[in-house]
C-alpha positions in Angstrom: -18.7 -34.6 30.5 -16.2 -33.5 32.3 -16.8 -31.8 36.0 -14.0 -29.5 37.3 -14.0 -27.9 41.0 -12.1 -25.4 42.9 -12.2 -23.3 46.1 -12.6 -19.4 45.0 -11.3 -16.5 47.2 -13.1 -13.9 45.8 -17.0 -15.0 45.6 -18.2 -11.6 44.1 -16.5 -12.2 41.1 -17.2 -15.6 40.5 -20.7 -15.1 40.8 -20.3 -12.0 38.4 -18.4 -14.0 35.7 -20.9 -17.0 36.2 -23.9 -14.7 35.2 -23.1 -11.7 33.5 -20.3 -12.8 30.9 -21.2 -12.1 27.5 -23.9 -14.3 26.0 -24.2 -16.0 29.8 -27.7 -17.1 30.9 -29.3 -17.3 34.1 -30.1 -21.4 34.9 -31.1 -21.9 37.7 -30.9 -20.4 41.3 -31.5 -22.4 44.5 -32.3 -21.5 48.4 -32.5 -18.0 47.3 -35.0 -15.6 46.1 -35.5 -15.6 42.2 -34.3 -12.0 40.4 -31.8 -11.1 42.4 -28.5 -9.6 41.0 -25.2 -11.3 41.5 -23.7 -9.3 44.0 -27.0 -9.6 46.1 -26.1 -13.4 45.6 -22.6 -13.2 47.0 -23.5 -11.0 50.2 -26.4 -13.7 50.7 -23.9 -16.4 50.8 -21.1 -14.2 52.5 -23.7 -13.2 55.3 -24.7 -16.7 55.8 -21.2 -18.0 56.2 -20.4 -15.5 58.6 -23.6 -15.9 61.0 -22.4 -19.6 61.1 -18.8 -18.7 61.9 -19.6 -18.7 65.9 -20.4 -22.1 65.4 -16.6 -22.9 64.3 -14.9 -24.2 67.6 -12.2 -26.4 65.9 -9.6 -25.3 63.3 -9.0 -22.1 61.6 -11.3 -19.0 60.5 -12.9 -20.1 57.4 -12.0 -17.6 54.5 -12.8 -19.4 51.0 -16.7 -19.0 51.3 -17.4 -20.4 47.7 -17.1 -23.7 45.7 -16.9 -23.1 41.7 -17.7 -26.3 39.5 -17.6 -26.5 35.6 -19.8 -28.9 33.9 -18.9 -29.4 30.3 -20.7 -31.8 28.2 -19.9 -32.9 24.5 -22.1 -31.1 21.8 -23.6 -34.6 21.1 -24.3 -35.3 24.5 -26.3 -32.1 25.1 -27.4 -31.8 21.3 -31.6 -31.4 22.1 -30.9 -29.5 25.5 -33.6 -26.8 27.2 -32.9 -24.6 29.7 -35.2 -27.3 31.8 -32.7 -30.1 31.1 -29.8 -27.7 32.0 -31.3 -26.6 35.3 -31.8 -30.7 35.8 -28.4 -31.3 35.2 -27.2 -28.7 37.7 -29.2 -30.4 40.1 -28.2 -34.1 39.3 -24.6 -32.7 39.6 -25.0 -31.7 42.9 -26.9 -34.5 44.1 -24.1 -37.1 42.7 -21.3 -35.2 44.2 -23.0 -35.1 47.5 -23.2 -39.1 47.2 -19.9 -39.5 46.9 -18.2 -40.4 50.0 -14.0 -39.7 50.5 -11.8 -40.1 53.4 -9.5 -36.7 53.7 -6.1 -37.4 55.0 -5.9 -37.6 58.5 -9.3 -38.6 59.3 -10.6 -42.0 59.6 -14.1 -41.8 58.7 -15.9 -41.3 55.5 -17.0 -37.8 54.6 -19.3 -36.6 52.3 -20.9 -33.0 50.9 -24.3 -31.4 51.2 -23.9 -29.0 48.7 -27.7 -29.9 47.3 -29.1 -28.2 50.9 -26.5 -25.0 50.2 -27.4 -22.1 48.4 -26.2 -22.1 44.6 -26.7 -20.8 41.5 -26.0 -21.9 38.0 -25.0 -19.9 34.4 -24.6 -21.2 30.8 -21.9 -20.0 28.9 -21.2 -20.8 25.5 -17.5 -21.0 23.8 -16.9 -17.8 21.6 -15.1 -20.5 19.0 -16.9 -23.5 18.6 -20.0 -22.6 20.5 -19.9 -25.4 22.8 -21.8 -25.3 26.1 -20.7 -25.2 29.7 -22.4 -24.6 33.0 -20.9 -22.7 35.8 -21.9 -23.4 39.1 -21.3 -21.3 42.3 -22.0 -23.0 45.6 -22.1 -21.4 49.4 -19.6 -23.3 51.5 -21.9 -23.5 54.4 -25.1 -25.5 54.0 -28.8 -24.4 55.2 -28.1 -26.3 58.6 -24.7 -24.3 59.4 -22.6 -27.3 58.7 -19.3 -26.6 56.4 -18.7 -28.7 53.4 -15.8 -30.5 53.2 -13.3 -29.7 50.3 -10.4 -31.8 50.3 -9.8 -33.3 47.2 -12.9 -31.3 46.2 -11.7 -32.2 42.3 -11.5 -35.8 42.9 -15.2 -35.8 43.9 -16.0 -33.5 40.6 -14.4 -36.4 38.6 -16.0 -39.8 40.4 -19.5 -37.9 40.0 -18.9 -37.0 36.4 -18.2 -41.1 35.9 -21.5 -41.8 37.6 -23.1 -39.5 35.9 -21.6 -40.4 32.2 -22.8 -43.9 33.0 -26.2 -43.4 34.1 -26.7 -41.3 30.7 -24.6 -43.5 28.7 -22.0 -40.5 27.8 -18.5 -41.0 27.2 -16.1 -41.0 30.3 -14.1 -38.0 31.4 -10.4 -40.0 30.7 -11.6 -40.4 27.0 -12.7 -36.8 26.4 -9.6 -35.6 28.1 -7.4 -37.8 26.2 -9.2 -37.0 22.8 -9.0 -32.7 23.7 -5.3 -33.4 24.4 -4.4 -34.7 21.3 -6.6 -32.1 19.6 -4.2 -29.3 21.5 -1.2 -31.2 20.4 -2.1 -31.6 16.8 -2.9 -27.4 17.3 0.4 -26.8 18.8 2.8 -29.1 16.0 0.8 -26.8 13.5 2.0 -23.4 15.0 5.2 -24.8 15.4 5.5 -25.9 11.7 4.1 -22.4 10.4 6.4 -20.2 12.6 9.2 -18.4 10.0 11.1 -18.3 13.1 11.3 -19.3 16.7 9.6 -16.9 19.0 8.0 -18.1 22.1 5.7 -14.7 22.6 4.0 -15.6 18.8 3.6 -19.5 19.8 1.7 -18.3 22.5 -0.3 -15.4 20.4 -1.1 -18.1 17.9 -2.7 -20.6 20.6 -4.7 -17.6 22.0 -5.9 -16.6 18.5 -7.3 -20.3 18.2 -9.6 -19.6 21.4 -7.2 -21.2 24.0 -6.3 -19.9 27.1 -2.4 -19.8 28.0 -0.9 -19.3 31.3 3.2 -19.1 31.8 5.1 -19.9 34.7 8.7 -18.0 35.6 11.3 -18.6 37.9 12.7 -16.0 39.7 15.5 -14.9 37.1 12.4 -14.4 34.9 13.0 -17.4 32.8 10.4 -19.5 31.5 9.7 -23.0 33.5 6.5 -24.1 32.2 3.0 -23.1 30.7 -0.4 -24.6 30.7 -3.2 -24.7 27.8 -6.8 -25.0 28.5 -10.1 -24.3 26.6 -13.5 -24.7 28.7 -13.2 -27.5 31.5 -10.1 -29.2 29.9 -6.6 -27.7 31.4 -3.2 -29.2 30.3 0.3 -28.7 31.3 3.0 -28.5 28.6 4.6 -32.2 29.6 0.9 -33.3 29.6 0.5 -32.3 25.7 3.8 -33.9 25.1 7.6 -34.0 26.3 8.3 -31.9 22.9 6.2 -29.1 23.7 7.7 -28.3 27.2 9.2 -24.9 27.7 12.7 -26.3 27.7 11.9 -28.3 24.3 10.3 -26.2 22.2 13.0 -24.5 20.1 14.2 -27.7 19.8 11.1 -29.2 18.2 11.1 -26.3 16.1 14.7 -26.9 14.7 13.3 -30.4 13.8 10.5 -29.4 11.6 12.7 -26.3 10.1 16.0 -28.2 9.6 18.9 -25.8 7.9 19.9 -26.6 4.4 22.6 -28.9 3.8 25.6 -27.1 2.2 27.2 -29.3 -0.1 31.1 -28.3 -0.4 32.7 -28.6 -3.9 36.3 -29.9 -3.8 38.3 -27.7 -6.2 40.1 -29.2 -9.2 43.9 -29.5 -8.8 45.5 -27.3 -12.0 46.7 -29.5 -15.0 50.6 -29.1 -15.4 51.6 -29.6 -19.0 55.5 -30.2 -19.3 57.4 -28.2 -21.4 61.0 -28.7 -23.2 61.7 -24.9 -22.6 63.4 -24.1 -19.2 61.7 -21.5 -17.5 63.1 -18.5 -16.1 62.2 -17.8 -12.6 59.7 -14.6 -12.3 59.8 -12.4 -9.5 56.6 -12.0 -8.1 55.1 -8.6 -8.2 53.7 -6.9 -4.8 50.2 -7.0 -4.6 48.3 -4.1 -2.8 46.3 -4.9 1.0 43.3 -6.6 0.3 40.5 -4.5 1.5 39.0 -6.6 4.7 35.3 -7.5 4.0 33.1 -6.0 7.2 30.5 -8.4 7.9 27.0 -7.5 7.5 24.7 -6.0 10.4 21.6 -7.7 10.5 18.8 -5.1 11.9 17.4 -5.8 15.6 14.1 -7.3 15.2 11.6 -4.9 16.9 9.7 -6.5 20.3 6.2 -7.7 19.6 3.6 -5.4 21.2 -0.4 -5.4 21.3 -2.3 -2.6 21.6 -5.0 -2.3 24.1 -8.0 0.4 24.4 -8.6 1.2 28.1 -11.9 3.0 29.2 -10.5 4.8 32.1 -14.4 6.1 33.4 -13.5 9.3 32.0 -11.9 8.8 28.7 -10.5 5.9 26.6 -6.6 5.4 26.4 -4.6 3.5 23.9 -1.8 1.6 25.5 1.0 -0.8 23.7 2.3 -3.5 25.8 5.1 -5.4 24.9 4.0 -9.3 24.6 7.0 -10.5 27.0 5.3 -8.5 29.8 1.4 -8.7 28.9 1.1 -12.3 30.9 2.3 -10.5 34.0 -0.8 -8.1 34.0 -3.4 -11.0 33.8 -2.1 -14.1 35.2 -0.7 -12.3 38.3 -3.5 -9.7 38.9 -5.7 -10.2 41.7 -9.0 -8.2 43.3 -7.7 -6.6 46.7 -10.2 -7.9 49.6 -13.2 -6.1 50.3 -13.6 -4.5 46.7 -16.6 -6.2 45.0 -16.9 -3.7 42.3 -13.4 -4.2 40.5 -12.5 -7.3 38.5 -9.3 -8.8 37.7 -9.3 -6.8 34.0 -9.9 -3.8 35.8 -6.7 -4.2 38.3 -4.6 -5.4 35.1 -5.5 -2.2 33.1 -4.7 0.2 35.8 -1.3 -1.6 35.8 -0.9 -1.1 32.1 -1.3 2.7 32.3 1.1 2.9 35.0 3.4 0.7 33.0 2.7 3.5 30.2 3.3 6.1 32.6 -0.6 7.8 32.0 -1.0 8.4 35.9 -4.0 10.6 36.1 -5.6 8.0 33.9 -4.6 5.1 36.3 -6.0 7.3 39.0 -9.2 7.9 37.3 -9.6 4.0 36.3 -8.7 3.0 39.9 -11.5 5.4 41.3 -14.1 4.2 38.8 -13.5 0.2 39.9 -14.1 1.0 43.5 -10.4 1.9 44.5 -8.9 4.9 46.2 -8.0 3.1 49.7 -4.6 2.7 49.1 -1.2 4.5 48.0 -0.7 6.1 45.3 2.0 6.5 42.7 4.2 9.6 43.4 5.1 12.2 41.0 7.9 10.8 39.7 6.7 7.6 39.1 8.0 5.5 36.0 10.6 3.1 35.3 14.3 2.8 36.9 17.4 3.0 35.4 18.7 -0.5 36.9 15.3 -1.8 36.7 14.3 -4.4 34.1 10.8 -4.4 32.3 9.1 -7.4 33.7 10.5 -5.9 37.1 8.8 -2.5 36.5 5.7 -4.5 35.2 5.1 -6.4 38.4 5.8 -3.0 40.5 3.3 -1.4 38.6 0.8 -4.6 39.1 1.6 -4.4 42.9 0.9 -0.3 43.1 -2.3 -0.8 40.8 -3.3 -3.5 43.5 -3.0 -0.7 46.4 -4.7 2.0 44.5 -7.8 -0.3 43.7 -8.6 -0.8 47.8 -11.4 0.0 48.8 -11.8 3.3 51.1 -12.4 2.3 54.5 -15.7 4.0 56.2 -15.3 6.0 59.0 -18.0 6.5 61.7 -18.4 9.4 63.7 -19.8 9.7 67.3 -23.7 10.0 67.2 -26.0 11.8 70.0 
């Protein structure tokens, strides 16, 4: 079993993802009423944190109000699990996590958490490809007594808790499972490179995504690919962890090793045989030859950039948008939901940016308004790509404008008698 943990800034999106994702099932709600919807769960946690904000006299204001955990056992470990067993695993995971004591940097005493006494909810997800079940848990940062749970090295706490649970149940330890999944991904990467007819980094990433893996890319300020991660469920690996040959800087060289160019054998022409003659030879004046026509090198047609089609529902119509694969990752990896908008999702922001990229201004406006936007600036009438602007820079400008368009409207309160 693997257990991952991270602090999330947008708790509303996290709860909706845990409970409303396709085929997700509610496992258990602790310290909250039964039957409330995900948005109400988030508002209860948010209100509880803000209520105890006045008790914080040291440190900065508490901004990240939720911690998200992902528990991913293997198929064999949960083969006969019922929903009650998953609920017990949810409680056991939090109990074990609270028992792990760490000394945060700059402190001298051991600190423990109290997530079992915090509002929390669990949702069961099924992997679309393999069908493996994994548990998503969202926990409030502030417990019921008003104390803030410590999140220093929260990922280390989760790893230690997973080791304790695995030892208790006789399950495989996380390091063994992680190494097994790393080898699986390395084998898939090798197979994709072997099948690529020509080296194309976008096609390489698309093949990984088609096999159910999530790929996130990282570019430097010059828009050069400097790294990427590949993951599925709770196992995410940097390219360097998968293997040096799969690093962004080594991928093309690895492909060339798998596709060596055919060796050309040069045949030395045979020297002409000279037959001696008894008769004297008469010199022959060479005839002038016509100028040979130069052979023009054949011009190879330029390859068409790969594109992906998206059918985007704007709320009033469905628009078909073609997006270049070279800029598609920008929309999904860099999109963020504006603060205060509890209706929009990351996908809504990305789709609004795509519509702007395709210059569907009215459709982008409808899209932003349908997901709670309308409080920010809107694109001008001459919106479009500038002459001196490359496509990646234009995509980021579209994403920045989409973020502004999806900001919620401010509520103006008047004076009442």
